[in-house]
Backbone of each chain as ProteinMPNN parsed JSONL, in Angstrom:
{"seq_chain_A": "MVVMEEFKHFVIVKFKEGVVVEELTKGMEKLVSEIDLVKSFEWGQDIESLDVLRQGFTHAFLMTFNKKEDFAAFQSHPSHVEFSEKFSTAIEKIVLLDFPSNLVKPVKEAA", "coords_chain_A": {"N_chain_A": [[-18.564, -24.755, 9.129], [-16.747, -24.859, 6.462], [-13.85, -23.454, 5.868], [-11.467, -22.317, 2.895], [-7.754, -22.093, 2.791], [-6.531, -19.808, 1.971], [-3.601, -17.5, -0.08], [-1.261, -15.171, 0.461], [-0.252, -12.277, -0.961], [1.533, -9.76, 0.639], [2.479, -6.393, 0.976], [4.247, -3.536, 1.706], [4.893, -0.216, 1.179], [6.868, 2.69, 0.687], [7.199, 5.309, -1.597], [9.606, 6.867, -3.553], [10.47, 10.736, -3.73], [8.229, 12.27, -5.608], [7.389, 10.625, -7.085], [4.286, 9.752, -9.038], [2.199, 8.712, -7.374], [-0.772, 7.825, -7.964], [-0.625, 6.779, -10.592], [0.573, 4.444, -10.473], [-1.039, 2.995, -8.803], [-3.152, 2.856, -10.312], [-2.41, 1.464, -12.048], [-1.511, -1.093, -11.103], [-4.211, -1.595, -10.129], [-5.39, -1.917, -13.105], [-3.687, -3.93, -13.479], [-4.152, -6.832, -12.252], [-7.175, -6.75, -12.024], [-6.965, -7.843, -14.674], [-5.873, -10.342, -14.608], [-7.145, -13.524, -13.829], [-6.359, -15.456, -12.3], [-5.928, -13.294, -9.436], [-7.458, -13.478, -6.705], [-8.589, -11.352, -4.982], [-7.932, -8.219, -4.285], [-7.211, -5.524, -2.56], [-5.737, -2.305, -1.361], [-4.516, 0.377, 0.442], [-3.588, 3.742, 1.825], [-1.821, 4.823, 3.793], [-3.448, 6.848, 7.089], [-3.625, 7.301, 8.94], [-1.882, 6.22, 11.402], [0.532, 6.454, 13.687], [3.881, 8.048, 13.336], [6.243, 6.976, 13.752], [5.483, 4.309, 14.238], [4.368, 3.451, 11.835], [6.655, 3.924, 10.728], [7.331, 5.505, 7.772], [6.368, 3.943, 5.546], [4.194, 4.262, 3.686], [2.263, 3.277, 1.684], [0.269, 0.297, 1.365], [-0.349, -2.778, 0.029], [-2.629, -5.47, -0.711], [-2.463, -9.108, -1.687], [-5.104, -11.564, -2.927], [-4.979, -15.129, -3.158], [-6.136, -18.349, -4.37], [-4.887, -20.401, -4.0], [-1.342, -21.236, -3.146], [0.329, -22.179, -5.668], [-1.648, -20.475, -7.822], [0.087, -17.869, -6.841], [2.641, -18.169, -7.311], [2.313, -18.388, -10.203], [0.922, -15.827, -10.887], [3.322, -14.381, -10.165], [5.138, -14.771, -12.229], [3.572, -14.259, -14.661], [4.112, -12.608, -17.845], [2.443, -10.016, -17.726], [2.546, -9.186, -15.391], [5.571, -9.63, -14.707], [6.584, -7.55, -16.046], [5.249, -4.397, -14.727], [6.53, -5.217, -12.411], [8.663, -4.205, -13.064], [8.529, -1.288, -13.494], [7.465, -0.701, -11.208], [9.522, -1.061, -9.217], [11.427, 0.853, -9.955], [10.005, 2.868, -8.44], [10.475, 3.158, -6.097], [11.121, 3.478, -2.523], [11.557, 2.299, -0.034], [10.57, -1.191, 0.666], [8.684, -3.858, 1.389], [8.011, -7.365, 1.393], [5.935, -9.823, 2.413], [4.862, -13.234, 1.894], [2.21, -15.513, 2.382], [0.753, -18.481, 3.656], [-2.495, -18.186, 4.83], [-4.267, -17.944, 8.04], [-7.267, -18.021, 8.854], [-8.676, -16.452, 11.1], [-10.995, -14.875, 11.786], [-13.863, -15.184, 9.495], [-14.055, -13.092, 6.616], [-17.7, -11.485, 6.077], [-20.027, -11.027, 4.041], [-21.479, -8.23, 2.884], [-24.866, -7.113, 4.519]], "CA_chain_A": [[-17.86, -23.799, 7.796], [-15.113, -25.068, 5.959], [-13.253, -22.104, 4.815], [-10.277, -23.002, 2.128], [-6.78, -21.54, 2.751], [-6.067, -18.915, 1.021], [-2.549, -17.401, 0.19], [-1.524, -13.67, 0.626], [0.777, -11.428, -1.134], [0.959, -8.56, 1.387], [3.561, -5.579, 0.225], [3.975, -2.626, 2.238], [6.017, 0.428, 0.034], [7.658, 4.19, 0.986], [7.711, 5.697, -2.738], [10.528, 8.152, -3.803], [9.677, 11.682, -3.89], [8.511, 12.89, -7.138], [6.338, 9.442, -7.712], [3.269, 9.951, -9.367], [1.504, 7.412, -7.091], [-2.003, 7.233, -8.88], [-0.324, 6.229, -12.037], [1.023, 3.46, -10.155], [-1.992, 2.143, -8.304], [-4.177, 2.271, -11.602], [-1.53, 0.567, -13.037], [-1.244, -2.159, -10.465], [-5.815, -2.147, -10.497], [-5.606, -2.853, -14.099], [-3.387, -5.482, -13.499], [-5.088, -7.276, -11.08], [-8.489, -7.165, -13.449], [-6.954, -8.939, -16.249], [-5.617, -11.541, -14.505], [-8.07, -14.209, -13.329], [-5.574, -15.641, -10.693], [-6.136, -13.015, -8.486], [-8.31, -13.906, -6.049], [-9.332, -10.484, -4.75], [-6.909, -7.043, -4.319], [-7.195, -4.269, -1.792], [-4.798, -1.325, -1.389], [-4.496, 1.546, 0.845], [-2.556, 4.514, 2.242], [-2.228, 4.97, 5.744], [-3.561, 8.0, 6.921], [-4.069, 6.857, 11.078], [-0.895, 5.766, 12.197], [1.636, 7.321, 14.321], [4.879, 8.16, 12.149], [7.28, 5.956, 14.729], [5.172, 3.001, 14.091], [4.41, 3.786, 10.506], [8.698, 4.086, 10.392], [8.202, 6.124, 7.025], [5.439, 3.038, 4.984], [2.859, 4.694, 3.301], [1.201, 2.36, 1.124], [0.072, -1.109, 1.699], [-1.3, -3.802, -0.896], [-2.907, -7.214, -0.342], [-3.677, -9.512, -2.781], [-5.131, -13.08, -2.221], [-4.785, -16.232, -4.036], [-6.6, -19.216, -3.699], [-3.505, -21.253, -3.302], [0.473, -20.879, -3.719], [0.451, -22.156, -6.742], [-1.652, -19.219, -8.001], [0.674, -16.833, -6.649], [3.2, -18.401, -8.227], [1.787, -18.24, -12.067], [0.836, -14.36, -11.474], [4.368, -13.685, -10.168], [5.956, -15.232, -13.577], [3.156, -13.972, -15.474], [4.383, -11.364, -18.38], [2.212, -8.678, -17.081], [2.984, -8.523, -13.356], [7.027, -8.944, -14.688], [6.458, -5.864, -16.68], [4.609, -3.67, -14.12], [6.821, -4.876, -11.302], [10.246, -3.522, -13.597], [8.519, 0.066, -13.492], [6.986, -0.838, -9.84], [10.512, -1.209, -8.316], [12.04, 2.157, -9.706], [9.168, 4.27, -8.045], [10.236, 2.326, -4.615], [12.52, 3.79, -1.973], [11.474, 0.954, -0.022], [9.864, -1.96, 0.646], [8.763, -4.936, 2.538], [6.693, -7.851, 1.212], [5.182, -11.059, 3.033], [4.09, -14.28, 1.432], [2.115, -16.709, 3.864], [-0.919, -19.275, 3.629], [-3.642, -16.87, 5.321], [-5.256, -18.542, 8.913], [-8.321, -16.962, 8.807], [-9.764, -16.227, 12.542], [-12.554, -14.658, 11.413], [-13.848, -14.908, 8.397], [-15.273, -12.187, 5.818], [-18.543, -11.828, 5.723], [-20.883, -10.666, 2.528], [-22.143, -7.348, 3.851], [-25.701, -7.873, 4.882]], "C_chain_A": [[-16.547, -24.018, 7.537], [-14.617, -23.704, 5.545], [-11.303, -22.298, 4.454], [-9.424, -21.462, 2.918], [-6.621, -21.222, 2.008], [-4.376, -18.481, 0.734], [-2.697, -15.979, -0.177], [0.088, -13.422, -0.211], [0.966, -10.324, -0.773], [2.13, -7.464, 0.951], [3.124, -4.434, 0.913], [5.386, -1.621, 1.441], [6.248, 1.968, 0.744], [8.075, 4.196, -0.674], [8.723, 6.404, -2.834], [9.786, 9.34, -3.867], [9.432, 11.893, -5.166], [6.97, 12.0, -7.961], [5.433, 9.944, -7.861], [2.551, 8.938, -8.159], [0.154, 6.87, -7.712], [-1.959, 6.286, -10.007], [0.0, 4.673, -11.46], [-0.058, 2.026, -9.399], [-2.852, 2.153, -9.282], [-3.718, 1.725, -12.374], [-1.892, -0.82, -12.442], [-3.28, -2.857, -10.128], [-6.342, -2.696, -11.855], [-5.031, -4.176, -14.258], [-4.095, -6.676, -12.876], [-6.428, -7.817, -11.562], [-8.122, -7.935, -14.173], [-6.177, -10.05, -15.699], [-6.579, -12.311, -12.934], [-7.426, -15.033, -11.853], [-5.277, -15.108, -8.997], [-7.831, -13.078, -7.514], [-9.52, -12.471, -5.692], [-8.257, -9.611, -4.084], [-7.952, -5.878, -3.576], [-5.932, -3.867, -1.79], [-5.609, -0.173, -0.087], [-3.337, 2.464, 1.24], [-2.85, 4.983, 3.334], [-2.348, 6.289, 6.026], [-3.97, 7.893, 8.6], [-2.973, 6.701, 11.949], [0.441, 6.794, 12.791], [3.065, 6.967, 13.434], [5.439, 7.059, 12.917], [6.855, 4.506, 14.552], [4.644, 2.68, 12.638], [5.498, 3.433, 9.649], [8.344, 4.34, 8.282], [7.181, 4.894, 5.287], [4.618, 3.756, 4.649], [1.724, 4.174, 2.669], [1.313, 1.119, 1.62], [-1.178, -2.17, 0.797], [-1.196, -5.347, -0.553], [-3.967, -8.031, -1.698], [-3.926, -10.898, -2.062], [-5.117, -13.998, -3.31], [-5.625, -17.356, -3.74], [-5.55, -20.228, -3.264], [-2.08, -20.99, -3.897], [0.555, -20.805, -4.821], [-0.43, -21.078, -8.328], [-0.864, -17.975, -7.905], [1.761, -16.856, -7.393], [3.512, -17.887, -9.708], [1.475, -16.841, -11.906], [2.436, -13.554, -11.11], [5.556, -13.54, -11.488], [5.096, -14.942, -14.733], [3.423, -12.828, -16.297], [4.175, -10.006, -17.855], [2.538, -8.49, -16.035], [4.385, -8.451, -13.795], [7.108, -7.789, -14.891], [6.266, -4.528, -15.579], [6.277, -3.854, -12.828], [7.927, -4.018, -11.714], [9.885, -2.14, -13.18], [7.767, -0.021, -12.046], [8.39, -0.121, -9.123], [11.641, 0.181, -8.782], [10.98, 3.273, -8.973], [9.626, 3.847, -6.323], [11.398, 3.378, -3.566], [12.313, 2.746, -1.181], [10.406, 0.233, 0.221], [9.807, -3.191, 1.31], [7.554, -6.074, 1.97], [7.123, -9.011, 2.0], [4.676, -11.845, 2.441], [3.468, -15.388, 1.867], [0.688, -17.129, 2.855], [-1.552, -18.339, 4.892], [-3.897, -18.005, 6.913], [-5.827, -17.467, 9.375], [-9.361, -17.195, 9.805], [-11.066, -16.231, 12.288], [-12.831, -14.515, 9.877], [-14.768, -13.169, 7.754], [-16.606, -12.534, 5.276], [-19.604, -11.375, 4.442], [-21.572, -9.469, 3.464], [-23.931, -7.894, 3.555], [-27.13, -6.967, 3.586]], "O_chain_A": [[-15.531, -23.597, 8.09], [-15.285, -23.0, 4.788], [-10.331, -22.375, 5.205], [-9.891, -20.41, 3.356], [-6.476, -21.941, 1.019], [-3.655, -19.213, 1.412], [-3.635, -15.482, -0.8], [1.133, -14.067, -0.128], [0.68, -9.481, -1.623], [2.959, -8.14, 0.342], [1.93, -4.135, 0.906], [6.507, -2.066, 1.191], [5.345, 2.176, 1.554], [8.938, 3.446, -1.131], [8.901, 6.81, -1.685], [8.57, 9.253, -4.036], [10.36, 11.73, -5.959], [6.094, 12.322, -8.764], [5.211, 10.81, -7.015], [2.525, 7.901, -8.822], [-0.016, 5.672, -7.939], [-2.742, 5.4, -10.349], [-0.408, 3.737, -12.148], [0.043, 0.799, -9.415], [-3.591, 1.178, -9.155], [-4.29, 1.382, -13.409], [-2.493, -1.642, -13.133], [-3.614, -4.031, -9.968], [-7.249, -3.515, -11.999], [-5.476, -5.17, -14.83], [-4.623, -7.429, -13.694], [-6.763, -9.001, -11.534], [-8.869, -8.868, -14.468], [-5.776, -10.812, -16.578], [-6.685, -11.975, -11.755], [-7.928, -15.13, -10.734], [-4.843, -15.665, -7.989], [-8.968, -12.728, -7.832], [-10.723, -12.43, -5.951], [-7.582, -10.217, -3.252], [-9.073, -5.505, -3.924], [-5.008, -4.622, -2.09], [-6.801, -0.006, 0.169], [-2.186, 2.073, 1.042], [-3.901, 5.457, 3.765], [-1.591, 7.068, 5.447], [-4.727, 8.687, 9.158], [-3.058, 7.004, 13.139], [1.057, 7.681, 12.201], [3.299, 5.858, 12.954], [4.93, 5.988, 12.589], [7.662, 3.585, 14.678], [4.527, 1.485, 12.367], [5.538, 2.943, 8.52], [8.917, 3.594, 7.488], [7.453, 5.193, 4.124], [3.988, 4.093, 5.652], [0.547, 4.439, 2.916], [2.308, 0.775, 2.259], [-2.4, -2.244, 0.919], [-0.269, -6.107, -0.272], [-5.055, -7.899, -2.26], [-3.342, -11.341, -1.073], [-5.259, -13.539, -4.443], [-5.923, -17.338, -2.546], [-5.536, -20.752, -2.15], [-1.861, -20.574, -5.034], [0.805, -19.726, -5.357], [0.027, -20.991, -9.469], [-1.037, -17.074, -8.726], [2.055, -15.896, -8.104], [4.462, -17.278, -10.201], [1.759, -16.289, -12.969], [2.749, -12.463, -11.585], [6.426, -12.695, -11.7], [5.561, -15.235, -15.835], [3.068, -11.789, -15.742], [5.003, -9.133, -17.591], [2.889, -7.35, -15.732], [4.883, -7.367, -13.49], [7.61, -6.971, -14.12], [7.14, -3.662, -15.609], [6.949, -2.883, -12.48], [8.268, -3.12, -10.944], [10.749, -1.582, -12.504], [7.397, 1.128, -11.805], [8.415, 1.002, -8.62], [12.568, 0.478, -8.029], [11.247, 4.474, -9.012], [8.967, 4.347, -5.412], [12.398, 3.904, -4.056], [13.041, 1.845, -1.599], [9.294, 0.741, 0.079], [10.84, -3.63, 1.816], [6.361, -5.786, 2.059], [8.298, -9.26, 2.269], [3.57, -11.398, 2.136], [4.144, -16.413, 1.779], [0.009, -16.602, 1.974], [-0.841, -17.906, 5.798], [-3.552, -19.147, 6.611], [-5.427, -16.461, 9.961], [-10.436, -17.783, 9.687], [-11.959, -17.067, 12.43], [-12.124, -13.83, 9.137], [-15.651, -12.47, 8.252], [-16.852, -13.396, 4.432], [-19.501, -12.46, 3.871], [-22.1, -9.698, 4.552], [-24.273, -8.736, 2.725], [-28.284, -7.393, 3.545]]}, "seq_chain_B": "MVVMEEFKHFVIVKFKEGVVVEELTKGMEKLVSEIDLVKSFEWGQDIESLDVLRQGFTHAFLMTFNKKEDFAAFQSHPSHVEFSEKFSTAIEKIVLLDFPSNLVKPVKEAA", "coords_chain_B": {"N_chain_B": [[-22.391, -3.401, -7.861], [-22.35, -2.789, -4.509], [-19.668, -1.798, -2.379], [-19.322, -1.874, 0.77], [-16.91, 0.457, 2.006], [-14.312, -0.276, 4.022], [-12.098, -0.446, 7.117], [-8.902, -0.498, 7.98], [-6.002, -2.023, 9.545], [-3.531, -3.267, 9.352], [-0.213, -4.824, 10.494], [2.86, -5.569, 11.037], [5.421, -7.974, 12.106], [8.906, -8.642, 13.484], [9.446, -10.818, 15.678], [11.291, -11.355, 18.778], [14.358, -12.825, 19.749], [13.45, -16.672, 20.787], [10.863, -16.191, 21.627], [7.821, -17.805, 22.45], [5.666, -17.817, 20.077], [3.575, -18.915, 19.262], [2.215, -18.652, 21.218], [1.259, -16.139, 21.914], [-0.113, -15.684, 18.946], [-2.314, -17.618, 19.659], [-3.579, -15.834, 21.733], [-3.743, -13.206, 20.4], [-5.79, -14.648, 18.781], [-7.699, -14.749, 20.495], [-8.581, -12.603, 21.367], [-10.005, -11.353, 19.476], [-11.685, -12.52, 18.588], [-13.741, -12.2, 20.733], [-14.2, -9.823, 20.718], [-16.33, -7.655, 19.225], [-16.569, -5.711, 17.659], [-14.118, -5.919, 15.872], [-14.234, -7.085, 12.516], [-12.792, -8.853, 10.644], [-9.995, -10.862, 10.872], [-7.064, -12.042, 10.002], [-4.119, -13.86, 9.456], [-0.777, -14.13, 9.286], [2.312, -16.234, 8.893], [5.623, -15.727, 7.256], [6.572, -18.086, 4.628], [7.279, -17.865, 2.027], [8.266, -15.383, 1.052], [11.399, -13.545, -0.317], [14.687, -13.411, 1.584], [15.622, -10.679, 1.283], [13.424, -9.343, 0.858], [11.701, -9.321, 2.624], [12.816, -8.818, 4.741], [13.829, -9.251, 7.516], [11.044, -9.336, 8.879], [8.711, -11.407, 9.444], [5.887, -11.864, 10.466], [2.356, -11.777, 10.058], [-0.637, -9.95, 10.403], [-3.594, -9.17, 10.057], [-6.517, -6.699, 10.059], [-9.774, -5.971, 9.973], [-12.167, -3.404, 10.368], [-15.382, -2.329, 10.097], [-15.538, 0.616, 9.975], [-14.143, 3.405, 10.954], [-14.005, 4.429, 13.327], [-14.815, 2.132, 14.352], [-12.264, 0.968, 14.649], [-10.953, 2.528, 16.286], [-12.177, 2.433, 18.648], [-11.717, -0.444, 19.336], [-8.78, 0.086, 19.315], [-8.509, 1.518, 22.061], [-9.852, -0.277, 23.451], [-10.135, -1.919, 26.788], [-9.304, -4.665, 27.129], [-7.676, -5.125, 24.654], [-5.832, -2.924, 25.104], [-4.488, -4.377, 27.376], [-3.59, -6.818, 25.604], [-1.821, -5.737, 24.215], [0.219, -4.349, 25.618], [1.571, -6.618, 26.545], [2.367, -7.951, 24.037], [3.643, -5.578, 22.464], [6.386, -6.277, 24.485], [7.273, -8.57, 23.506], [8.644, -8.152, 20.667], [10.78, -7.327, 17.908], [11.106, -5.575, 15.902], [8.371, -3.791, 14.13], [5.588, -2.871, 12.274], [3.453, -0.394, 11.317], [0.053, -0.251, 9.879], [-2.826, 1.581, 8.997], [-5.454, 2.238, 7.489], [-8.303, 3.598, 5.445], [-9.933, 0.914, 2.975], [-9.244, 0.472, -0.177], [-11.192, -1.411, -2.267], [-10.294, -2.976, -5.053], [-10.896, -5.904, -6.189], [-13.621, -7.842, -5.041], [-13.696, -9.919, -2.184], [-14.888, -13.235, -2.643], [-17.239, -15.125, -1.321], [-16.634, -18.406, -1.041], [-17.44, -20.999, -3.341]], "CA_chain_B": [[-22.703, -3.846, -6.423], [-22.228, -1.683, -3.481], [-19.198, -2.297, -1.663], [-18.977, -0.808, 1.657], [-15.461, 0.98, 2.414], [-13.956, -0.902, 5.099], [-10.739, 0.21, 7.858], [-7.77, -1.861, 7.978], [-5.233, -2.483, 10.702], [-2.27, -4.054, 9.177], [0.749, -5.023, 11.353], [3.994, -6.723, 10.406], [6.51, -7.688, 13.237], [9.541, -9.547, 13.847], [9.654, -11.126, 17.296], [12.423, -11.289, 19.219], [14.488, -14.104, 19.873], [12.9, -16.623, 22.653], [9.491, -15.569, 22.114], [6.752, -18.617, 21.853], [4.791, -17.058, 18.891], [2.043, -19.461, 18.717], [1.2, -18.381, 23.034], [0.963, -14.558, 21.411], [-0.999, -15.304, 17.783], [-3.67, -17.702, 20.406], [-3.606, -14.518, 22.495], [-4.839, -12.609, 19.612], [-6.87, -15.124, 18.052], [-8.781, -14.891, 21.45], [-9.028, -11.103, 21.783], [-10.515, -10.325, 18.273], [-13.506, -13.449, 19.076], [-14.232, -12.003, 21.736], [-14.398, -8.177, 20.432], [-16.99, -7.883, 17.976], [-15.965, -4.694, 16.599], [-13.228, -6.972, 14.83], [-15.305, -7.439, 11.156], [-12.692, -10.271, 10.124], [-8.954, -11.177, 11.089], [-6.449, -12.877, 9.465], [-2.405, -13.743, 10.109], [0.103, -15.276, 8.902], [3.594, -16.553, 8.826], [5.787, -15.759, 5.503], [7.184, -19.276, 4.102], [7.793, -17.626, 0.831], [9.507, -14.557, 0.393], [12.898, -13.6, 0.003], [15.193, -12.428, 2.523], [16.278, -9.273, 1.225], [12.365, -8.752, 0.405], [11.295, -9.986, 4.159], [13.868, -7.641, 5.951], [13.416, -9.779, 8.826], [9.807, -9.096, 9.574], [8.37, -12.474, 9.575], [4.281, -12.519, 10.541], [1.613, -10.16, 9.507], [-1.619, -9.756, 10.778], [-4.736, -8.029, 9.302], [-7.354, -6.677, 10.915], [-10.637, -5.36, 8.948], [-13.452, -3.206, 10.466], [-16.917, -1.749, 9.517], [-15.393, 1.548, 9.618], [-12.874, 3.708, 11.429], [-14.655, 4.518, 14.44], [-14.383, 1.253, 14.97], [-10.921, 0.453, 15.12], [-10.516, 3.772, 17.436], [-13.241, 1.84, 19.894], [-10.924, -1.476, 19.42], [-7.834, 0.43, 20.108], [-9.25, 1.487, 23.178], [-10.835, -1.062, 24.599], [-8.793, -2.766, 27.802], [-8.983, -6.359, 26.759], [-6.728, -4.787, 23.97], [-4.599, -2.259, 25.748], [-3.623, -5.15, 27.906], [-2.611, -7.307, 24.952], [-0.767, -4.647, 23.178], [1.594, -4.379, 26.54], [2.483, -7.982, 26.715], [2.71, -8.198, 22.652], [4.803, -5.091, 22.751], [7.285, -7.056, 25.215], [8.017, -9.223, 22.274], [8.348, -7.643, 19.234], [12.088, -6.602, 18.207], [10.746, -4.628, 15.286], [7.395, -3.891, 13.876], [5.532, -1.531, 11.261], [1.393, -0.577, 11.34], [-0.458, 1.216, 8.844], [-4.207, 1.924, 9.173], [-6.064, 2.986, 6.666], [-9.681, 2.734, 4.645], [-9.476, 0.373, 2.199], [-9.872, 0.348, -1.933], [-11.36, -2.774, -2.171], [-10.616, -3.447, -6.609], [-11.572, -7.401, -6.447], [-14.078, -8.2, -3.965], [-13.534, -11.324, -1.308], [-16.256, -14.038, -3.179], [-17.427, -16.589, -0.66], [-15.957, -19.971, -1.371], [-17.775, -21.89, -4.071]], "C_chain_B": [[-21.988, -3.096, -5.479], [-21.498, -2.762, -2.714], [-18.552, -1.225, -0.75], [-16.911, -0.942, 1.88], [-15.216, 0.442, 3.83], [-12.971, -0.023, 5.941], [-10.342, -0.95, 8.257], [-6.677, -1.471, 8.812], [-4.781, -3.407, 9.951], [-0.826, -3.955, 10.327], [1.981, -5.722, 11.179], [4.835, -6.987, 11.8], [7.478, -8.821, 12.875], [10.035, -9.689, 15.71], [10.774, -11.613, 17.372], [12.773, -12.763, 19.741], [14.287, -15.042, 21.431], [11.427, -16.777, 22.345], [8.906, -17.267, 21.51], [5.929, -17.659, 21.085], [3.58, -17.66, 19.441], [1.734, -19.13, 20.585], [0.627, -16.725, 22.337], [-0.482, -14.474, 20.102], [-2.479, -16.02, 19.035], [-4.02, -16.595, 20.985], [-4.584, -13.473, 21.738], [-5.591, -13.2, 18.591], [-8.017, -14.974, 19.385], [-9.301, -13.363, 21.618], [-9.893, -10.53, 20.742], [-11.703, -11.435, 18.395], [-13.587, -12.671, 19.777], [-15.034, -10.169, 21.421], [-15.201, -8.223, 19.261], [-16.505, -6.556, 16.98], [-15.004, -4.737, 15.312], [-14.284, -7.236, 13.997], [-14.286, -8.83, 11.024], [-11.295, -9.769, 10.327], [-7.914, -12.119, 10.424], [-4.699, -13.14, 9.444], [-1.977, -14.571, 9.363], [2.026, -14.779, 8.672], [4.513, -16.949, 7.512], [6.691, -17.117, 5.648], [7.664, -19.235, 2.681], [8.664, -16.49, 0.16], [11.104, -14.626, 0.408], [13.535, -12.924, 1.027], [15.295, -10.903, 2.58], [14.572, -8.458, 1.278], [11.354, -8.67, 2.019], [11.638, -9.041, 4.885], [13.693, -7.983, 6.948], [12.325, -9.497, 9.328], [8.915, -10.875, 9.376], [6.713, -13.135, 9.661], [3.788, -11.306, 10.075], [0.329, -10.46, 9.769], [-2.674, -8.748, 10.568], [-6.415, -8.203, 9.662], [-8.003, -5.795, 10.266], [-12.001, -4.788, 10.136], [-14.342, -2.226, 9.495], [-16.333, -0.539, 8.91], [-14.232, 2.158, 10.779], [-13.103, 3.867, 12.757], [-14.493, 3.265, 15.489], [-13.522, 0.165, 15.54], [-10.676, 1.499, 16.221], [-11.15, 2.628, 19.148], [-12.215, 0.612, 20.367], [-9.417, -1.164, 20.348], [-7.966, 0.562, 21.68], [-9.671, 0.364, 24.449], [-9.813, -1.683, 25.8], [-8.332, -3.939, 27.521], [-7.619, -6.103, 25.891], [-5.338, -4.125, 24.361], [-3.922, -3.446, 26.343], [-2.83, -6.45, 26.773], [-1.738, -7.005, 24.284], [0.857, -4.146, 24.637], [2.37, -5.741, 26.453], [2.957, -7.92, 25.545], [3.949, -7.184, 22.133], [6.307, -5.581, 23.089], [7.926, -7.739, 24.059], [8.087, -9.339, 20.958], [9.877, -6.834, 19.134], [11.781, -5.699, 17.216], [9.174, -4.86, 14.795], [6.378, -2.275, 13.01], [3.875, -1.756, 11.199], [1.186, 0.063, 10.626], [-1.827, 0.826, 8.879], [-4.181, 2.566, 8.533], [-7.472, 2.598, 5.757], [-8.845, 1.918, 3.555], [-10.178, 0.465, 0.945], [-9.867, -1.164, -1.954], [-11.743, -2.997, -4.069], [-10.812, -4.816, -6.913], [-12.004, -7.685, -4.953], [-13.807, -9.801, -2.984], [-14.94, -11.397, -1.698], [-16.387, -15.231, -2.313], [-17.205, -17.83, -1.463], [-17.518, -20.267, -2.055], [-18.623, -23.268, -3.208]], "O_chain_B": [[-20.847, -2.771, -5.809], [-21.888, -3.883, -2.389], [-17.795, -0.284, -0.986], [-16.081, -1.851, 1.893], [-15.978, 0.776, 4.737], [-12.914, 1.155, 5.588], [-10.896, -1.966, 8.677], [-6.432, -0.27, 8.694], [-5.468, -4.412, 9.77], [-0.586, -2.886, 10.888], [1.738, -6.926, 11.251], [4.841, -6.044, 12.591], [7.139, -9.77, 12.169], [10.64, -8.997, 16.529], [11.357, -12.201, 16.461], [11.97, -13.64, 20.06], [14.605, -14.709, 22.572], [10.839, -17.654, 22.979], [9.345, -17.834, 20.509], [5.549, -16.645, 21.669], [2.694, -17.013, 20.0], [0.699, -19.66, 20.99], [-0.562, -16.42, 22.436], [-1.444, -13.707, 20.123], [-3.442, -15.305, 19.312], [-5.152, -16.291, 20.61], [-5.668, -13.021, 22.108], [-6.031, -12.555, 17.64], [-9.209, -15.118, 19.112], [-10.442, -13.117, 22.008], [-10.473, -9.457, 20.911], [-12.82, -10.942, 18.238], [-13.366, -11.74, 19.003], [-16.059, -9.636, 21.846], [-14.77, -8.832, 18.281], [-16.174, -6.587, 15.795], [-14.983, -4.077, 14.273], [-15.325, -7.618, 14.531], [-14.836, -9.904, 11.264], [-11.066, -8.58, 10.106], [-8.328, -13.277, 10.468], [-4.122, -12.054, 9.402], [-2.534, -15.538, 8.843], [2.661, -13.748, 8.451], [4.384, -17.979, 6.849], [7.436, -17.263, 6.616], [8.271, -20.155, 2.132], [9.428, -16.537, -0.804], [11.837, -15.457, 0.945], [13.04, -11.87, 1.426], [15.127, -10.134, 3.527], [14.434, -7.287, 1.633], [10.416, -7.9, 2.224], [10.871, -8.434, 5.633], [13.307, -7.089, 7.701], [12.45, -9.323, 10.54], [8.501, -10.563, 8.26], [6.297, -14.216, 9.246], [4.34, -10.244, 9.787], [0.043, -11.53, 9.231], [-2.545, -7.575, 10.919], [-7.202, -9.15, 9.615], [-7.388, -4.816, 9.842], [-12.716, -5.628, 10.684], [-14.028, -1.599, 8.484], [-16.411, -0.366, 7.694], [-13.526, 1.364, 11.401], [-12.242, 3.348, 13.468], [-14.226, 3.219, 16.69], [-13.659, -0.811, 16.277], [-10.051, 1.046, 17.181], [-10.619, 2.319, 20.215], [-11.864, 0.562, 21.546], [-8.991, -1.681, 21.382], [-7.516, -0.304, 22.43], [-9.739, 0.291, 25.676], [-8.636, -1.864, 25.488], [-7.152, -4.276, 27.623], [-6.58, -6.675, 26.219], [-4.194, -4.508, 24.114], [-2.784, -3.663, 25.928], [-1.731, -6.935, 27.041], [-0.915, -7.754, 23.759], [2.019, -3.782, 24.459], [3.588, -5.856, 26.314], [4.182, -7.809, 25.593], [4.96, -7.605, 21.572], [7.257, -5.415, 22.323], [9.069, -7.445, 23.711], [7.738, -10.271, 20.233], [10.214, -5.967, 19.941], [12.245, -4.616, 17.573], [8.676, -5.966, 15.0], [6.541, -1.069, 13.2], [3.229, -2.798, 11.086], [1.886, 1.056, 10.426], [-2.027, -0.385, 8.78], [-3.364, 3.484, 8.464], [-7.684, 1.434, 5.417], [-7.659, 2.051, 3.256], [-11.404, 0.528, 0.856], [-8.932, -1.938, -1.747], [-12.886, -3.135, -4.504], [-10.925, -4.994, -8.126], [-11.269, -7.765, -3.968], [-13.804, -10.808, -3.691], [-15.857, -10.598, -1.51], [-15.727, -16.247, -2.53], [-17.736, -18.029, -2.555], [-18.562, -19.901, -1.515], [-19.017, -24.245, -3.844]]}, "name": "protein", "num_of_chains": 2, "seq": "MVVMEEFKHFVIVKFKEGVVVEELTKGMEKLVSEIDLVKSFEWGQDIESLDVLRQGFTHAFLMTFNKKEDFAAFQSHPSHVEFSEKFSTAIEKIVLLDFPSNLVKPVKEAAMVVMEEFKHFVIVKFKEGVVVEELTKGMEKLVSEIDLVKSFEWGQDIESLDVLRQGFTHAFLMTFNKKEDFAAFQSHPSHVEFSEKFSTAIEKIVLLDFPSNLVKPVKEAA"}
């Protein structure tokens, strides 16, 4: 099996108090749906991890691109730039990691 | 299209100085390959993000399970417990997030 190397954009955040998180997640869903460069997008809110391990972070966002160049193009896309400005005002803390993915176990289609 | 809700275990770490990271990533690859509960596993080392956004974290590990119960069973699996003890001694800092995933754009098979 040949597995393409994908490029991942991984973000974890803690939102400021009072932020309406759903507005932001809806906005992000709209953004990635409109930009074909984004191959896949998943996000979630932590419901399980211990607080000491979560360290205040509550939400994870994971975008997958076919290649690094697609991620770079997404980063500079006007819609992304506009969204990022809004998003950043809602953030108390954030960590971003961008990396080529080593796929050890591939995602299989549901049977 | 029906998309199953998956359960995600996301870990980001900064390793201690002097740690042979490859030994640990190989060990983790072996671990997840041997445990069928893990549906998919990807990891990567940040090569792109700005230091201020990366905040010292260097590696991301992303595991996918079919359901929360599978993750719980993986957590308590003897091989995972043994590996975690070794892994934790190599860590300078770590954040874990565990959550049911909202899949907005599904991962497609490569054409």
